[in-house]
Phi, psi and omega in degrees: 000144183277171181293323180289330177292322176295321178294322180291323178292318176299315177302317179297315179296318178296321179294323177296315182297320178295321178294323178290320179293321184290332174296325179281326176293316179068209182265117176270156178302134182107345174281143187263131181231127173251129175238125178213109181068232179270003185252134176230129179242128187240126180243100186275066184299304183294319180298321179292323179295315181298314180297320182294316180296317179299312180293324177297320178292319179294321178291319179300311181293323176300315181286328179296317182265014182280000000 
């Protein structure tokens, strides 16, 4: 398998893992939801902040022990 193929597989696995984690997190307090008629707009602001902090900590630890 070529190097680019491994990268695509890794990206796919990471996307699946993020999707599974996001389904468990769900909607946190502080996320903005607008509902009007049949339309719902969802802004996951707090969820994005939490995910960003967790990923930053993981990257920090990964680089520290590298």
